[in-house]
C-alpha positions in Angstrom: -4.3 -1.6 -25.7 -5.4 0.4 -22.8 -2.7 -1.1 -20.6 0.0 -0.3 -23.1 -1.1 3.4 -23.2 -1.2 3.5 -19.4 2.3 2.1 -19.2 3.6 4.6 -21.7 2.0 7.4 -19.7 3.7 6.0 -16.6 7.0 6.0 -18.5 6.6 9.6 -19.5 5.5 10.6 -16.0 8.5 8.7 -14.5 10.8 10.5 -16.9 9.3 13.9 -16.1 9.4 13.2 -12.3 12.9 11.8 -12.5 11.8 8.5 -11.0 14.0 5.8 -12.6 12.2 3.0 -10.7 8.7 3.9 -12.1 10.2 4.4 -15.5 12.2 1.1 -15.5 9.3 -0.9 -14.1 6.9 0.5 -16.6 9.3 -0.2 -19.5 9.9 -3.7 -18.3 6.2 -4.5 -18.1 5.5 -2.9 -21.5 8.4 -4.9 -23.1 7.0 -8.1 -21.5 3.6 -7.3 -22.9 4.8 -6.6 -26.3 7.0 -9.7 -26.4 4.2 -11.9 -25.2 5.4 -12.7 -21.7 2.1 -11.8 -20.1 1.8 -15.4 -18.7 4.5 -14.4 -16.1 2.4 -11.4 -14.8 0.5 -13.5 -12.2 3.7 -14.9 -10.7 5.3 -11.5 -10.7 2.2 -10.0 -9.0 2.2 -12.8 -6.5 6.0 -12.9 -5.7 7.2 -9.5 -7.0 6.7 -7.8 -3.7 8.5 -10.5 -1.8 11.5 -10.4 -4.2 11.6 -6.6 -4.0 11.6 -6.8 -0.2 14.3 -9.5 -0.3 16.6 -7.2 -2.4 15.8 -4.2 -0.3 16.7 -6.1 2.8 19.9 -7.4 1.2 20.8 -3.8 0.4 20.2 -2.7 3.9 22.2 -5.6 5.4 25.3 -5.2 3.1 27.1 -2.9 5.6 26.8 -5.7 8.2 28.2 -8.3 5.8 31.0 -6.0 4.7 31.9 -5.2 8.3 31.4 -1.4 7.9 29.2 -1.4 11.0 31.2 -2.1 14.2 30.1 -3.5 17.5 30.4 0.0 18.9 27.9 1.2 16.3 25.5 -1.6 17.3 25.8 -0.8 21.0 25.2 2.9 20.5 21.8 2.1 19.0 20.8 0.8 22.4 22.5 3.4 24.5 21.9 6.8 22.8 18.8 8.8 22.3 19.2 8.9 18.5 19.7 5.1 18.5 16.7 4.4 20.6 14.6 6.8 18.5 15.9 5.0 15.4 14.8 1.7 16.9 11.3 3.1 17.6 11.1 4.6 14.1 12.1 1.3 12.5 9.6 -0.6 14.5 6.8 1.9 13.7 7.7 2.0 10.0 7.7 -1.8 9.7 4.4 -2.0 11.6 2.9 0.6 9.1 4.3 -1.3 6.2 2.5 -4.5 7.4 -0.7 -2.5 7.7 -0.1 -1.2 4.2 0.4 -4.7 2.8 -2.9 -5.8 4.5 -4.6 -2.8 2.9 -3.3 -3.6 -0.6 -4.4 -7.2 -0.3 -7.9 -6.0 0.7 -8.2 -3.1 -1.7 -5.6 -3.5 -4.5 -7.0 -0.8 -6.7 -5.6 1.8 -4.2 -2.2 1.2 -5.8 -3.3 3.6 -8.6 -3.7 6.4 -6.1 -0.4 5.4 -4.3 1.5 5.5 -7.6 0.0 8.8 -8.7 0.5 10.3 -5.2 4.1 9.1 -5.2 4.6 10.8 -8.6 3.2 14.0 -7.3 5.4 13.8 -4.3 8.5 13.3 -6.5 7.6 16.1 -8.9 6.2 18.7 -6.5 7.8 17.9 -3.2 11.2 16.6 -4.3 10.4 13.4 -2.5 12.1 10.0 -3.0 9.9 7.0 -3.7 10.8 4.1 -1.3 8.0 1.8 -2.4 4.3 1.3 -2.2 4.3 -0.4 1.2 5.1 2.7 3.3 2.7 4.8 1.2 0.0 2.1 1.7 0.8 2.1 5.5 0.4 5.8 5.7 -2.8 5.5 3.7 -4.1 2.8 6.0 -3.4 5.2 9.0 -5.1 8.1 7.3 -8.1 6.0 6.4 -8.5 4.8 10.0 -8.2 8.4 11.1 -10.8 9.6 8.5 -13.2 6.8 9.5 -12.7 7.7 13.2 -13.4 11.4 12.6 -16.4 10.6 10.3 -17.8 8.4 13.1 -17.5 11.2 15.6 -19.5 13.6 13.3 -22.2 11.2 12.3 
């Protein structure tokens, strides 16, 4: 019953924090538990991240498929400072996401801190949750920085 209470708490926090993704995900998991579909949890845990990334990537690529992005737009990415900086930002972000995924595989209980931190960011900083990977990537970077500083002082 502890998991049910935690999911209800996450639903309430998601509603308070105006995070429909956390609210919906928590509601779906609670409904699956109450209906007895718990046997699908391991598959969802194993493949859910991949499916989420697939749909996120599809959403990002739709402007290409719908031809809203022209060849001029693509060329400007390589020939203007904002475009070059966007390339660099995208490369750094995906690198950090990869490090975040590695961290979550090594230390999966950190997801609790990432979710609570995301909720605080939504409520108190008016942030927008884009997913646990970037949060985990930033966490991985901050952990390396903390270990580096701790090594210097010990």
